C-alpha positions in Angstrom: 241.0 214.1 -53.1 239.3 210.8 -54.0 238.8 209.6 -57.6 235.8 208.0 -59.0 236.0 204.2 -59.3 234.5 202.6 -62.3 233.3 199.0 -62.2 231.2 196.7 -64.3 228.0 195.8 -62.6 224.6 197.0 -61.4 224.5 200.2 -59.4 221.3 199.1 -57.7 223.4 196.2 -56.1 226.4 197.8 -54.6 228.6 195.1 -53.1 230.6 197.1 -50.5 230.1 197.3 -46.8 228.9 200.2 -44.8 226.3 202.9 -45.4 225.5 203.5 -49.1 223.6 206.0 -51.1 222.5 204.9 -54.6 222.2 208.1 -56.6 220.2 208.6 -59.9 218.6 211.2 -62.0 214.8 211.6 -62.3 212.8 213.8 -64.6 210.8 216.8 -63.5 207.5 215.2 -64.6 207.3 212.7 -61.8 207.7 209.9 -64.4 209.2 206.5 -63.4 209.1 203.7 -65.9 212.2 203.5 -68.0 216.0 203.2 -67.5 217.7 202.8 -64.2 214.7 203.2 -62.2 213.5 199.8 -63.3 216.5 198.2 -61.6 215.6 200.1 -58.4 212.0 199.1 -58.5 212.9 195.4 -58.9 214.7 195.6 -55.5 212.5 198.1 -53.6 209.1 199.7 -54.1 209.9 202.7 -51.7 211.9 205.0 -54.2 209.1 204.9 -56.8 206.4 205.5 -54.3 208.3 208.2 -52.6 209.2 210.1 -55.9 205.7 209.9 -57.2 204.2 211.2 -53.9 207.0 214.0 -53.9 205.9 215.1 -57.4 202.1 214.8 -56.6 202.5 217.2 -53.5 205.0 219.5 -55.4 203.0 222.6 -54.6 203.9 222.0 -50.9 207.4 220.8 -51.1 210.8 221.3 -52.9 210.2 219.1 -55.9 211.9 220.6 -58.9 215.1 220.8 -60.9 218.1 220.4 -58.4 216.1 218.8 -55.6 217.1 215.6 -53.9 214.9 213.1 -52.0 216.6 210.6 -49.9 214.7 207.3 -49.3 215.8 204.7 -46.9 215.4 201.2 -48.4 217.5 199.2 -46.0 219.1 200.0 -42.5 222.2 201.5 -44.1 221.1 202.0 -47.8 219.4 205.1 -49.2 218.3 205.9 -52.8 218.7 209.5 -53.8 216.1 210.7 -56.3 217.8 213.7 -57.9 215.7 215.9 -60.2 218.1 216.6 -63.1 216.1 216.1 -66.3 213.6 218.3 -68.1 210.6 216.4 -69.3 210.6 212.8 -70.7 212.4 213.1 -74.1 214.1 215.1 -76.6 212.1 218.1 -77.6 212.5 221.5 -79.3 214.6 222.7 -76.5 217.3 220.0 -76.9 218.4 217.3 -74.7 216.6 216.7 -71.4 219.6 216.7 -69.2 220.0 219.7 -67.0 223.7 219.9 -65.8 223.0 222.9 -63.6 220.3 220.9 -61.8 222.5 217.9 -61.5 225.2 220.1 -60.0 222.8 221.6 -57.5 221.5 218.1 -56.6 225.0 216.7 -56.1 225.9 219.6 -53.8 222.9 219.0 -51.8 223.5 215.1 -51.7 227.2 215.7 -50.4 226.0 217.1 -47.2 223.6 214.2 -46.7 226.2 211.6 -47.5 228.8 213.1 -45.3 226.2 213.2 -42.4 225.5 209.5 -42.9 229.1 208.5 -43.4 228.1 206.8 -46.6 229.6 206.0 -50.0 227.8 206.9 -53.2 227.0 204.4 -56.0 225.5 205.4 -59.3 225.1 204.6 -63.1 226.5 207.2 -65.4 223.9 209.8 -64.2 222.4 212.0 -66.8 223.8 210.0 -69.8 221.0 207.5 -70.4 217.4 208.6 -71.1 218.6 212.2 -70.3 220.9 212.2 -73.4 223.8 213.9 -71.5 227.5 213.5 -71.9 229.7 211.9 -69.3 232.4 214.4 -70.1 230.1 217.2 -68.7 228.7 215.1 -65.6 232.0 213.6 -64.5 233.6 216.9 -63.5 230.4 217.8 -61.4 230.8 214.5 -59.4 234.4 215.2 -58.9 233.9 218.6 -57.7 230.8 218.1 -55.5 231.5 214.5 -54.1 234.9 213.2 -54.5 236.4 216.6 -54.0 234.8 216.5 -50.4 236.4 213.1 -49.8 233.2 211.1 -50.7 233.9 207.7 -52.1 232.1 207.3 -55.5 231.6 204.2 -57.6 230.2 204.4 -61.1 228.7 201.3 -62.5 228.8 200.4 -66.1 226.1 197.8 -66.8 226.6 195.0 -69.4 229.6 194.7 -71.8 230.1 198.4 -72.7 230.4 201.8 -71.0 227.5 204.2 -71.3 
């Protein structure tokens, strides 16, 4: 079984060779405008455009908690928009992170990553704007991705970990 590799850097700019999937968590409102998505949008317009369209057409597709949308942004790079956050902020129902949805999305992502022969690169998903705890998210990644032999790199941006 692989282990998660932790590095300092920007998950939107993975510096390894080969096929790569950049995974991140989106909210279930189709919002795109804060957090890690800004780094993605600085590099490529396609993930935002695709996510907004996916949400807009949700009555006719699988958009919802636990869903995954893979968007090709370069010949061997995809961005995985994973719906794992309820709403856009803290509310009466508690933190917006939905661990069950992240778990479902990671399980779905694993098959796609294996099919592409890719590695996975991500920030500490579910822990920024979604207010989640890494101690709850990390085991999901270990079970769903590294437990299936998928190479995963988690990026801590700046001087300190998230």
